C-alpha positions as CSV (number, residue, x, y, z in Angstrom):
1,M,4.5,-19.0,42.9
2,T,3.4,-15.4,44.2
3,A,5.1,-12.9,42.2
4,S,7.9,-11.0,44.2
5,R,6.9,-6.3,44.5
6,R,9.9,-6.1,42.2
7,D,8.7,-8.7,39.7
8,F,5.6,-7.2,39.3
9,I,7.4,-3.7,38.8
10,K,9.6,-6.0,35.9
11,T,6.3,-7.0,33.9
12,A,4.7,-4.3,35.1
13,S,6.7,-1.9,33.3
14,L,7.8,-4.9,30.0
15,L,3.3,-4.5,29.5
16,G,3.8,-0.6,29.2
17,F,6.7,-1.4,26.6
18,G,4.7,-3.6,25.1
19,A,1.8,-1.3,24.5
20,T,3.5,0.8,22.9
21,V,4.7,-1.3,20.1
22,P,2.8,-3.0,16.7
23,A,1.1,-5.9,18.6
24,F,3.1,-7.9,16.2
25,L,6.4,-8.2,17.5
26,A,5.4,-10.1,20.0
27,K,3.4,-12.3,18.2
28,T,5.5,-13.4,15.3
29,A,8.5,-11.1,15.0
30,L,10.9,-13.9,16.1
31,A,8.7,-16.9,14.5
32,A,9.4,-15.4,10.9
33,P,10.2,-18.0,8.4
34,T,14.0,-18.3,7.4
35,A,14.5,-18.8,3.7
36,D,14.3,-21.9,3.5
37,Q,10.9,-22.1,5.4
38,K,7.5,-22.2,4.2
39,G,6.2,-19.0,4.1
40,A,9.1,-17.5,3.9
41,K,9.0,-16.5,0.4
42,D,5.4,-15.9,0.4
43,T,3.6,-12.9,-1.6
44,I,3.4,-9.2,-0.7
45,L,1.2,-6.4,-1.5
46,V,1.8,-2.8,-1.3
47,V,-1.6,-0.8,-2.2
48,V,-1.1,2.5,-3.3
49,Q,-4.5,5.3,-2.6
50,L,-3.8,8.1,-5.3
51,T,-6.2,10.1,-2.9
52,G,-8.7,12.7,-4.8
53,G,-9.5,11.4,-8.4
54,N,-6.7,10.8,-10.5
55,D,-7.6,12.1,-14.6
56,G,-6.4,8.7,-15.6
57,L,-6.7,10.2,-19.9
58,N,-3.8,12.3,-19.0
59,T,-2.3,9.6,-17.7
60,V,-2.8,6.8,-20.2
61,I,-2.8,8.8,-23.4
62,P,-4.6,7.7,-26.1
63,F,-3.4,9.9,-28.4
64,K,-4.3,9.3,-31.3
65,D,-7.7,9.2,-30.7
66,P,-8.7,12.6,-32.9
67,E,-11.3,13.7,-29.8
68,Y,-8.6,13.4,-27.1
69,A,-7.1,16.6,-28.6
70,K,-10.6,18.3,-29.0
71,L,-11.6,17.5,-25.0
72,R,-8.6,18.8,-23.8
73,P,-8.2,21.9,-26.1
74,T,-5.4,23.6,-23.3
75,L,-5.3,20.2,-21.0
76,K,-3.4,18.2,-23.5
77,I,-0.1,16.5,-23.9
78,P,1.5,16.9,-27.0
79,V,2.5,13.5,-28.9
80,E,5.6,14.0,-29.1
81,Q,5.8,13.9,-25.2
82,I,3.8,11.2,-24.6
83,L,6.2,8.2,-23.5
84,K,4.9,4.7,-26.0
85,I,3.2,2.1,-24.7
86,N,2.5,0.8,-27.9
87,D,0.8,2.0,-31.8
88,D,-1.6,4.1,-29.9
89,M,-1.1,4.6,-26.0
90,G,1.1,6.2,-24.1
91,L,2.6,7.5,-20.7
92,H,2.0,10.7,-19.5
93,P,5.8,11.8,-19.9
94,S,5.9,12.6,-16.2
95,L,6.1,8.4,-15.4
96,S,9.8,7.9,-17.2
97,G,9.7,5.4,-14.1
98,F,7.0,3.9,-15.4
99,S,8.5,3.6,-18.8
100,S,11.2,1.8,-17.9
101,L,9.3,-0.5,-16.0
102,L,7.6,-2.0,-19.2
103,Q,10.6,-1.9,-20.8
104,D,11.6,-4.6,-17.8
105,N,8.5,-6.5,-18.4
106,A,7.0,-5.0,-14.5
107,L,4.0,-2.8,-15.8
108,C,0.2,-4.1,-16.0
109,V,-1.6,-1.3,-17.0
110,V,-5.3,-2.1,-16.7
111,Q,-7.4,0.0,-18.3
112,G,-11.6,1.2,-17.9
113,V,-11.7,0.2,-14.5
114,G,-14.8,1.7,-12.7
115,Y,-17.9,-0.7,-11.2
116,P,-22.1,0.7,-11.8
117,N,-23.6,3.6,-10.9
118,P,-20.3,6.0,-9.8
119,S,-20.8,8.0,-7.2
120,Q,-19.0,11.5,-7.9
121,S,-18.3,11.8,-4.2
122,H,-15.1,11.1,-3.1
123,F,-15.9,9.7,0.6
124,R,-18.6,7.4,-1.1
125,S,-17.1,6.5,-3.9
126,M,-13.4,5.8,-1.4
127,D,-15.4,3.9,0.9
128,I,-16.6,2.1,-2.4
129,W,-13.3,1.1,-3.1
130,Q,-11.7,0.4,0.1
131,A,-14.7,-2.1,0.9
132,G,-14.5,-4.1,-2.1
133,S,-18.4,-3.6,-1.9
134,L,-21.9,-0.8,-2.6
135,A,-23.7,-1.6,0.5
136,D,-25.0,0.9,1.8
137,E,-23.2,0.1,5.2
138,L,-19.3,-1.0,5.1
139,P,-17.9,-1.4,8.3
140,E,-15.3,-3.5,7.2
141,G,-12.2,-3.4,4.2
142,W,-11.5,-5.7,1.6
143,I,-7.9,-6.2,3.0
144,G,-9.1,-6.8,6.3
145,K,-11.6,-9.3,5.4
146,A,-8.9,-10.9,2.9
147,L,-6.2,-11.0,6.3
148,K,-8.9,-13.1,8.3
149,G,-7.7,-15.6,5.5
150,M,-4.0,-15.6,5.5
151,K,-2.4,-16.9,8.8
152,N,0.1,-14.9,10.5
153,A,0.6,-12.3,7.5
154,P,1.6,-9.4,9.7
155,S,0.6,-5.9,7.2
156,F,0.9,-2.2,7.9
157,H,0.2,1.1,7.0
158,I,2.6,3.3,6.0
159,A,1.1,6.7,7.3
160,A,2.0,10.2,6.4
161,D,1.9,12.7,9.7
162,N,-2.1,12.7,11.0
163,E,-3.7,9.8,9.3
164,I,-6.3,8.1,9.6
165,A,-6.5,4.5,9.4
166,P,-8.1,3.6,6.1
167,L,-11.3,2.3,5.7
168,A,-9.5,-0.7,4.1
169,L,-8.1,-2.5,6.7
170,S,-10.2,-2.7,9.1
171,G,-12.0,-5.6,10.0
172,A,-8.6,-7.9,10.2
173,P,-8.4,-10.2,13.1
174,A,-6.1,-7.5,14.6
175,R,-5.2,-4.4,14.4
176,V,-3.4,-3.4,11.6
177,P,-0.6,-0.5,13.0
178,S,0.0,3.0,11.6
179,I,3.4,3.8,11.7
180,T,5.4,6.7,10.1
181,S,9.1,5.7,10.9
182,L,11.4,3.1,11.8
183,E,11.5,5.3,15.3
184,D,7.5,4.3,15.9
185,F,9.5,1.3,17.0
186,Q,11.6,2.0,19.7
187,L,12.1,2.1,23.3
188,K,10.0,4.1,25.1
189,T,9.8,5.0,29.0
190,A,7.0,6.6,30.6
191,A,9.9,8.6,33.5
192,T,11.1,12.0,32.8
193,S,14.4,12.6,33.7
194,K,16.9,10.8,32.0
195,A,18.7,8.7,35.3
196,D,14.7,7.8,35.8
197,R,14.7,6.6,32.5
198,K,17.8,5.3,32.3
199,E,16.5,2.4,35.6
200,Q,13.6,1.9,33.7
201,R,15.5,1.1,30.4
202,N,18.1,-1.4,32.4
203,L,15.0,-2.2,34.5
204,I,13.6,-3.5,31.3
205,E,16.3,-4.5,29.8
206,S,17.6,-6.6,32.3
207,S,14.9,-8.9,31.8
208,S,16.2,-10.3,28.4
209,Q,18.2,-13.0,31.0
210,P,17.3,-16.7,31.4
211,M,13.3,-16.9,32.1
212,T,13.3,-19.2,35.2
213,G,10.8,-21.7,33.3
214,Q,8.5,-21.5,35.9
215,N,4.8,-22.3,33.7
216,N,2.6,-19.7,34.9
217,L,1.5,-16.2,34.3
218,L,4.3,-13.8,35.3
219,D,6.5,-16.2,33.1
220,F,4.5,-15.4,30.0
221,V,3.7,-12.0,30.0
222,Q,7.9,-11.7,31.2
223,R,8.9,-13.9,27.7
224,T,6.5,-11.9,25.7
225,A,8.5,-8.9,26.8
226,V,11.4,-10.4,25.5
227,N,10.8,-11.1,22.1
228,T,8.6,-7.4,21.5
229,Y,12.1,-5.9,23.1
230,A,14.6,-8.5,20.7
231,S,12.1,-7.2,17.8
232,S,12.4,-3.9,18.6
233,Q,16.3,-3.8,18.5
234,R,16.5,-5.8,16.0
235,L,14.3,-3.1,13.6
236,Q,16.2,-0.4,15.1
237,E,19.7,-2.3,14.1
238,L,17.9,-2.6,10.4
239,A,16.9,1.3,10.3
240,K,21.1,1.9,11.0
241,N,22.4,-0.9,8.9
242,Y,19.9,-0.2,5.5
243,Q,21.2,0.9,2.4
244,P,18.9,1.3,-0.6
245,K,19.7,-0.4,-3.7
246,A,17.8,2.5,-5.5
247,T,17.4,6.1,-5.1
248,Y,14.0,7.0,-4.0
249,P,12.6,10.6,-4.2
250,N,13.1,12.9,-1.4
251,S,9.1,12.8,-1.6
252,G,6.1,11.9,0.5
253,L,5.7,8.8,-1.0
254,G,9.5,8.0,-1.5
255,N,10.0,8.5,1.9
256,R,7.1,5.5,2.8
257,L,7.8,3.6,0.3
258,R,10.9,3.7,1.6
259,L,9.9,2.3,5.4
260,A,8.4,-0.8,3.3
261,A,11.1,-1.6,1.6
262,Q,12.9,-2.3,4.9
263,L,10.4,-3.9,6.9
264,I,10.3,-6.2,4.0
265,D,14.5,-6.5,4.3
266,A,13.2,-7.0,8.0
267,G,12.7,-10.8,7.0
268,I,9.1,-9.9,10.1
269,G,7.3,-11.9,7.2
270,A,4.9,-8.7,6.7
271,R,2.4,-9.0,3.5
272,I,0.4,-5.9,2.8
273,F,1.3,-2.6,3.0
274,Y,-1.1,0.4,2.2
275,V,0.1,3.3,1.9
276,S,-1.6,6.5,0.3
277,I,-0.6,10.2,-0.8
278,D,-2.9,13.2,-1.5
279,G,-3.2,16.3,-4.1
280,F,-6.0,14.0,-6.8
281,D,-8.8,16.6,-6.7
282,T,-7.2,18.8,-9.7
283,H,-10.8,21.0,-10.4
284,A,-8.2,23.9,-11.4
285,N,-4.7,25.0,-13.2
286,Q,-4.0,20.9,-13.2
287,A,-1.6,21.4,-15.5
288,N,0.7,22.7,-12.6
289,N,0.5,20.3,-10.0
290,H,-0.7,16.9,-11.8
291,P,2.1,16.3,-13.6
292,A,4.7,16.9,-10.5
293,L,2.2,13.9,-8.6
294,L,2.4,12.0,-11.6
295,Q,6.8,12.2,-10.7
296,E,5.7,11.5,-7.6
297,V,4.2,8.1,-7.8
298,S,5.9,6.6,-10.7
299,D,9.7,7.7,-9.1
300,A,8.6,6.6,-5.9
301,I,7.4,3.2,-7.5
302,T,10.4,2.6,-9.8
303,A,12.7,3.5,-6.5
304,F,10.8,0.7,-4.9
305,T,10.8,-1.8,-7.1
306,K,14.0,-1.5,-8.8
307,D,14.9,-2.3,-4.7
308,V,12.9,-4.8,-3.3
309,G,13.5,-6.6,-6.6
310,A,17.9,-6.7,-6.0
311,R,17.6,-7.9,-2.7
312,G,16.0,-11.2,-4.6
313,H,11.9,-10.2,-4.2
314,R,11.2,-9.2,-7.4
315,D,8.1,-12.0,-8.1
316,R,6.9,-11.4,-4.6
317,L,6.0,-7.7,-5.3
318,L,2.9,-7.3,-6.3
319,V,2.4,-2.9,-6.1
320,A,-1.0,-1.8,-6.8
321,T,-2.1,1.9,-7.4
322,F,-5.9,3.2,-7.5
323,S,-8.3,6.1,-7.5
324,E,-11.8,6.3,-5.8
325,F,-12.2,7.5,-9.1
326,G,-11.4,8.9,-12.8
327,R,-12.1,13.2,-14.2
328,R,-14.7,13.9,-16.9
329,A,-13.3,13.3,-20.4
330,G,-13.5,17.3,-21.2
331,E,-11.5,19.6,-19.1
332,N,-13.9,22.1,-17.5
333,G,-13.3,26.5,-17.2
334,S,-10.8,26.8,-15.0
335,R,-8.3,24.1,-17.0
336,G,-9.1,21.6,-14.7
337,T,-10.9,19.0,-15.1
338,D,-13.7,17.6,-12.0
339,H,-14.9,14.7,-10.7
340,G,-15.5,10.6,-13.2
341,S,-16.4,7.5,-13.5
342,G,-13.7,4.8,-15.4
343,A,-9.8,5.1,-14.9
344,P,-6.7,3.2,-14.5
345,M,-4.9,0.7,-12.6
346,F,-1.3,0.6,-12.5
347,L,0.3,-3.5,-11.4
348,V,3.9,-3.5,-11.3
349,G,5.7,-6.8,-9.8
350,G,8.0,-9.5,-11.4
351,K,4.5,-11.7,-12.6
352,V,2.4,-9.2,-13.6
353,K,1.2,-9.4,-17.4
354,S,3.2,-6.3,-18.6
355,G,1.3,-4.2,-21.2
356,I,-2.0,-2.9,-21.5
357,V,-4.8,-5.0,-20.4
358,G,-8.6,-4.4,-22.0
359,A,-9.4,-1.0,-24.3
360,H,-9.8,2.4,-23.9
361,P,-13.2,3.7,-23.1
362,S,-14.9,5.0,-25.8
363,L,-13.9,9.0,-26.1
364,T,-17.6,9.6,-27.9
365,K,-19.9,7.6,-25.2
366,L,-19.7,9.3,-22.4
367,E,-22.4,9.2,-20.0
368,M,-23.0,12.8,-19.0
369,G,-19.4,13.3,-20.0
370,N,-17.6,11.0,-18.0
371,L,-15.8,7.9,-19.4
372,V,-17.0,4.7,-18.9
373,H,-15.6,1.9,-17.6
374,H,-15.8,-1.6,-18.6
375,T,-13.9,-3.9,-16.0
376,D,-15.5,-4.1,-12.3
377,F,-12.7,-3.6,-9.5
378,R,-13.7,-6.2,-8.1
379,Q,-12.9,-8.2,-11.0
380,V,-9.2,-7.1,-10.1
381,Y,-9.9,-7.7,-6.5
382,A,-10.7,-10.9,-7.3
383,S,-7.5,-11.4,-9.6
384,I,-5.4,-10.0,-6.3
385,L,-7.1,-12.3,-3.8
386,E,-7.4,-15.9,-5.3
387,Q,-4.2,-15.7,-7.9
388,W,-1.5,-13.7,-5.8
389,L,-3.4,-13.7,-2.1
390,G,-4.2,-17.2,-1.8
391,V,-7.8,-15.9,-0.5
392,E,-11.2,-16.6,-1.8
393,S,-13.3,-13.7,-3.3
394,K,-16.6,-14.3,-2.6
395,G,-16.2,-13.7,0.8
396,V,-14.6,-10.5,0.9
397,L,-16.4,-8.9,-2.2
398,G,-19.9,-10.7,-1.1
399,G,-20.0,-12.1,-4.8
400,D,-18.6,-13.7,-8.2
401,F,-15.9,-11.7,-9.9
402,K,-14.7,-12.9,-12.7
403,P,-10.2,-12.1,-12.4
404,V,-8.6,-10.3,-15.0
405,D,-6.5,-11.1,-16.8
406,V,-3.7,-9.6,-15.2
407,F,-0.8,-12.1,-14.4
408,T,1.5,-14.4,-15.9
409,K,1.0,-18.0,-16.3
């Protein structure tokens, strides 16, 4: 059957509309599993990247070790301010949210994480962490490769303004969209005048009528566009009606995690989210900015965890933080810290093994002033891949890495 000119114009309009929203909407959004179907309770992973090299020694603090005060004469945190984890270790006082998660058995602190022969380059080290590999050429990311083994797993990079997509998501079977708000899902038209925009919108909306039932290309395109439009409308309604069940901080990371919570609540089957926060390259005057950065991370992740948990997803959620490297053990002459190596990772969720995993790196047995790692970051990735996402880790990481014991049985 030959399509009419009007049908052709309608189809072209729909194709143009479909290109303005992530492809997953047209493919999977309306087919997302309901609560009683298989896949409805699949695990969710949220990766939070701390860009710049977070100072692990002032994040998780071995306050009983006398070497700590010697290495940090001006940057040391007073013992009475430290939020104790146990008799020897504690959290920076800005991490009060994390301390509450620890009390709620929802915070795991993996100590001494790094990789052999660590690079002090932001770019190289970040690529290594995002690729899950030490190879010279790193064309794909560890999450992108993992998504190949996760059927119909919508994923998002929730970006700051002008933030490019991370290497971690490269190699996915379908492009992972970078979005900044739910407004990115709105119906957009090419018309410039108000009258033309209204006509185009009415034309597109009119396609939401019953299909002709003909098995041809036009019918396929029309059905695809209708699904896309309906899914977009569904997300727009969510944006209007969403009421957080926790108070988010008015911060960049808080807003991005709030958006992740909205998408989880939308029931579109989203499995992986990637967000980042910059500013951790604290070479000078670290005491002036590091506490605020830690507070933003702690407050945002805590609010997100409580919000999503209150909606019944506590045991489905895992938040994992990482930074490309830690900082030197000793402070520098500018009251800051320089590029280092081994540092902690935080894992947050209802199924994590709460508390400290692994010993704190020695403050006396340093390598060129750096803390020596004892846990390869790919071991943590292996745990997440195999025990959380259900993906065989060897193919993703290019080798066998013993998973770390970070989840409850």
